[in-house]
C-alpha positions in Angstrom: 121.7 75.2 123.9 123.5 71.7 125.4 123.1 72.9 128.6 119.1 73.5 128.3 119.3 70.3 126.6 118.7 71.0 122.9 119.0 68.2 120.6 121.9 67.4 118.0 120.3 68.2 115.0 118.2 71.7 116.7 122.1 72.8 117.3 123.6 71.8 113.8 120.2 73.3 112.5 121.3 77.0 114.8 124.4 76.7 113.4 123.6 76.4 109.7 121.1 79.6 109.5 124.4 81.1 111.3 126.3 80.4 108.6 124.1 81.3 105.8 123.2 84.9 107.1 127.7 84.9 107.6 127.6 83.8 104.0 124.8 86.7 103.3 126.4 89.7 105.2 130.4 88.5 104.4 132.4 87.3 106.7 134.3 90.2 107.1 131.5 92.1 108.6 131.9 93.2 112.1 128.8 91.8 114.1 127.9 95.1 116.0 127.5 96.5 112.2 124.9 94.1 111.3 121.6 96.3 111.6 118.3 95.7 111.6 117.5 96.8 107.9 120.1 94.0 107.2 118.8 91.6 109.0 115.6 92.4 107.3 116.8 92.3 104.1 118.2 88.9 104.8 114.6 87.7 105.5 113.6 88.8 102.3 117.0 87.5 100.0 116.1 83.8 102.2 112.6 83.6 100.3 113.2 85.3 97.0 116.6 85.8 95.8 118.1 82.8 97.7 119.5 79.8 95.1 117.2 77.5 97.4 113.9 79.4 98.7 113.1 79.2 102.2 109.9 77.3 102.9 107.4 79.3 105.3 108.4 76.8 108.1 112.1 77.4 107.8 112.0 81.0 107.4 110.2 81.1 110.4 112.9 79.0 112.1 115.8 81.0 110.8 114.2 84.3 112.1 114.0 82.7 115.6 117.7 81.8 115.1 118.2 85.5 114.7 116.1 86.8 117.4 117.8 84.1 119.9 121.3 85.0 118.4 121.2 88.8 118.8 119.0 88.7 121.7 121.5 86.6 123.6 124.5 89.1 122.7 122.0 92.2 123.7 121.2 90.9 127.3 124.1 90.1 127.9 125.9 93.2 126.9 128.0 92.4 123.8 125.8 94.4 121.7 124.5 97.7 123.0 120.7 97.1 121.2 118.5 94.0 119.9 119.1 94.0 115.6 116.8 91.5 115.1 113.6 92.7 118.0 112.2 94.2 115.0 112.6 92.1 112.6 109.1 90.4 111.9 108.1 87.4 112.7 105.5 85.3 111.5 104.9 82.0 113.4 103.6 78.9 111.1 100.9 77.4 112.7 102.0 73.6 113.2 98.8 70.9 113.3 98.1 69.5 116.7 99.8 66.0 117.0 96.8 62.6 117.1 96.1 61.2 119.7 93.7 58.5 120.9 90.4 59.3 121.9 89.0 56.8 124.7 87.0 55.1 122.1 89.7 54.6 120.2 92.2 53.7 123.1 89.7 50.9 124.3 89.6 49.2 120.8 93.3 49.0 120.3 93.3 47.1 124.2 90.6 44.8 123.3 92.6 43.6 120.3 95.8 43.7 121.7 94.4 41.7 124.5 92.6 39.4 122.2 96.5 38.8 120.5 97.0 38.2 123.9 94.8 35.5 125.1 94.3 34.1 121.3 95.3 30.1 121.0 98.3 31.2 119.1 99.3 33.8 122.2 101.3 36.8 121.4 101.7 39.4 124.4 104.3 41.8 122.5 101.8 44.1 121.2 100.0 44.2 124.1 103.1 44.7 126.0 104.6 47.5 123.3 100.6 49.3 123.4 100.7 49.8 127.1 104.1 50.7 127.5 104.5 53.4 125.2 100.8 54.5 126.8 101.6 54.5 130.6 105.5 56.1 129.8 105.3 58.6 126.9 108.9 57.4 125.9 110.1 57.8 122.3 111.3 54.9 120.0 114.5 55.5 120.3 114.1 55.2 123.9 112.2 52.1 123.3 114.5 50.5 120.9 117.4 51.3 123.9 115.7 49.0 126.7 117.3 46.2 128.1 116.6 43.9 131.0 118.9 45.6 133.3 116.7 48.9 132.7 114.0 47.3 134.2 112.9 46.8 138.1 110.9 44.0 139.3 111.8 44.4 143.1 108.9 45.4 144.1 105.9 42.8 141.9 103.3 45.3 142.9 105.4 48.2 141.2 107.3 47.8 137.9 109.9 50.4 137.8 111.2 51.2 133.9 114.4 53.2 134.0 115.8 55.0 131.0 119.3 55.2 130.4 121.7 56.9 127.8 125.0 56.1 127.2 126.2 59.5 126.0 127.0 61.6 128.5 125.3 64.8 127.3 122.0 63.2 127.3 122.6 61.9 130.8 120.2 65.0 132.2 117.1 63.0 130.4 117.7 59.5 132.4 114.8 59.6 134.2 112.6 56.8 136.6 109.3 55.8 135.4 106.1 53.9 136.7 104.4 51.1 135.1 101.3 49.3 136.7 101.6 46.1 138.8 99.9 44.1 136.0 102.5 44.9 133.6 105.2 42.3 134.7 102.8 39.6 134.1 102.8 40.4 130.1 106.4 40.7 130.6 106.6 37.3 131.6 104.5 36.1 128.9 106.4 37.7 126.4 109.8 36.8 127.3 108.9 33.3 127.7 107.3 33.4 123.9 109.9 35.4 122.4 113.0 34.0 124.4 114.2 37.7 125.8 117.3 37.3 127.6 118.8 40.7 127.3 117.5 43.5 124.8 113.8 43.9 125.4 113.0 44.3 121.9 115.7 42.2 119.6 114.2 43.5 116.3 114.5 46.8 114.4 112.3 50.0 114.9 110.5 49.5 111.7 109.8 45.7 112.9 107.5 47.3 115.4 105.7 49.9 113.6 104.3 47.0 111.2 103.2 45.8 114.7 101.4 48.8 115.5 100.2 49.1 112.1 98.5 45.8 112.7 96.6 46.3 115.9 95.4 49.7 114.5 94.2 48.4 111.0 92.4 45.2 113.7 91.3 47.9 115.7 90.0 50.1 112.5 91.6 53.1 112.8 92.0 54.7 109.3 94.6 57.3 110.9 96.9 54.3 112.4 99.2 54.3 115.5 102.7 55.4 116.1 104.9 55.8 118.8 104.6 59.4 118.6 100.7 59.3 118.8 100.8 57.1 121.9 103.7 59.4 124.0 100.9 62.5 123.1 98.3 60.3 124.3 99.8 59.3 127.3 100.6 63.3 127.6 97.3 64.0 127.6 96.1 61.7 129.9 98.1 62.5 132.2 97.7 66.0 132.2 93.7 65.3 132.2 94.7 63.5 135.5 95.9 66.1 137.2 99.6 65.7 136.7 102.0 68.6 137.8 103.5 69.7 134.9 107.2 69.6 136.3 106.2 66.2 137.0 104.9 65.8 133.4 107.8 67.8 131.3 110.5 65.5 133.3 108.1 62.2 132.7 108.9 62.9 129.1 112.5 64.1 129.3 111.7 67.5 128.2 114.0 70.8 128.7 112.3 73.6 130.2 112.6 75.3 126.9 111.1 72.1 124.9 108.1 72.2 127.3 107.2 75.6 127.0 105.7 74.7 123.4 104.7 71.1 124.4 103.1 71.8 127.4 100.7 74.5 125.5 100.1 71.8 122.8 99.2 69.0 125.3 96.6 71.6 126.6 94.6 72.0 123.5 94.8 68.5 122.9 93.1 68.1 126.3 90.7 70.5 125.6 88.4 72.9 128.2 89.5 72.6 131.4 86.6 70.7 133.8 
């Protein structure tokens, strides 16, 4: 799971699910003695008899854990067959994420440009929104940007490097291109906020307030979030014809995570032209 790029939270959840199974069958039970009937009884126990009953979403995840774990054991011929294969798996449908329509995005950019050119000018909202819209980076990645991550050697092609201090996350590092005009907005912002090292020397909550204020000015009932702009970026790139592999790499996703994400992006993009 580390090799495939799963997050630490996903790995911990996987371990937790297997520990619950151990509690159910007993730590003394040989893994080869666990049957399909045992696993079916386990899923029923999770919903009906456990002290902390499962939600449908948690149940779906735990059944996925069983199928992944026992499928791996069978594929590597550690077990002669996969006892989890017949277990009924009813995936929970999660709603598609929110994205900005073209009209909503136009209104957002009108607001940020107005703030940028106001008498008491503030370039930060426009810098933040356009950064997220053109790179699709996550909130944590955004908060970790320092000025040495931004390459302005070629004025016509600003570059953002996403870096990770944790060696286990190095596979998510990547090079992202920004529009040529973005360097001008950056210069304005740096002069206004006296930026020297960290691009956003404030809390993530502070930037969320910035986005919330922009959404209010643009009259968007659903608001704006880091995640919304990330998905909007992905859908815009998809509709512009970006190759799947390039888009996956741009978003910093593993091949496993990309399978589900790509399906959502395609649905959000609508019917192919």
